[in-house]
N, C-alpha and C positions, 0 to 999 in steps of 0.2 A: 132353471127353466127347463121345460120339456121340448125336446125337438125330435121329430121323427126324420131320419136321414137314411139315404140309400148307402149301403156299404159299396165302396167303389171296387167291384169285382164282377166279372161276367161269369155267372154259374151256368154251365150247359150240361152238367152231368150230376144227377142226384145222387148216384152210387159214390161218386167221388166226394160229394158233400157229406153224405153219411158217414163215409169212412174218416173224413176230416173230424167230424163230431166225436166218433169213437175215440180217435187219436188224442183228442184234447179232454175226454171225459165228459163231453156235452151229450145231451139226449135229443135226438132227432124224432120229432113227433109227427109221423106221417098222417096226413089228413085232417090236422087240427086247423080249424078255420079262424082262430083268433090268437093273437099273441099279446102277452101282458106288457103294458107300457103305462105311463103315468095317467093316461085316460082323457086328457084334454090338452089342447095347445095352450102354451103360455108364451107371450111375447109375440114377436113378429117374424119368426123364422119362416122361410118359404118351405112349402111342401115339396117333396121330391116330384120330379117331373112326371106328369101322367096320373098323379094321385089326387083324389079329392078328399075333403075332410071326412066324408062318409066312408072312405076306404081305410082310414086310419085304424089300425088294430085288426085289420082283416088280413087274411093270408090262406094259403093252400096247405101249408105244413109250418111248423114251428121249431125252434131250437131252444132247449132249456139249458141254461148255464148254472151249474151248481154254485150257490153262494151269491147269486144275482137276482134281484127282485124282478127284474124285467126279462123278456124273452126276445128272440130275433124271429121275425116273421119271414117266411120264404113265400114269395108270390111269383106265379107263372108269368112270363112276359113274352113278347114276340120272339125273342132270341134265346130264351131259356128261363132262367129265374133271377129274380132280384131279391136281395136281402135287405130287410128293413129293420131298424132298431131305433129306440128312444136312447139317444146319446146323453141324456141327463145324467150327471155323476151319481146321484143318490140311487138310481136303478142298478148300479153295480156291474153293468155290462163292460164298460171300457176298462175297468180295473181287471176283468177277467179274459177279455179277448184281445186286449191291447188297443193303443191308440189307433183309431181308424180301423179297428177290428183286424190288426196286422197279424195276430196270431191265427186267427181263423183263415184268413187269406193265404198265409204261408201253408198252412195245413192242407187246405184245399188244393193249392198248386202242387204240392208234393204228391198227394194222393191221386190227383188227375194225371200227372206225369207217369206215375207208377202204373195206373190202369191202362193208359194208352200204350205203354211200352209192352205190358204183359199181353195185351190184346194182339199185338203185332209179332208175339213170339220172342221177345227179348227177356233176359234176366235183369233183375233190378237189385241192386245192393245199396243199402242207405247206412250212412254213418253221420253222427253228430259231433261237431267240433266243440272245443271248450268255450268258444264264444257264442254258442247257441246256434250258430249257423249249421245247415244240413246239407250234405252232399250226396247225390244220387249217382251211382255208377251203373249205367245201362250197357248190356252187351248182348250179342247174339247168343241164341240158344237158352235152354232151360225153362224159364217161366217162373221163376221164384218170386 
């Protein structure tokens, strides 16, 4: 079944989102006004709050994910941007971005923290642990 859902993250910084896409090997397509999805609603899944049926598939930017048939739509909202996707398994997005888009949310959080720290003049050092978790060390000076 095709379901358009909102990825549960507050995106306030497109620069950080673009960096997250690069980090994961995704393509951020600026100014693209549609994103690929199944193309019609199936079943009785509710629409994300604030969207009408006419809004489905429309966006301000899109994220292409290699190996996935569908794309993630990036839509401007009152507080920043919301990410919309068709979570139907055959579209391939969940397999590439993780359940609930966990990999994309993690990458955005990391890139947002790094950008904010650097904007304030801190140095940022990143290391990945064997379990896949990531540690950021932020300290005064530098700006790395």
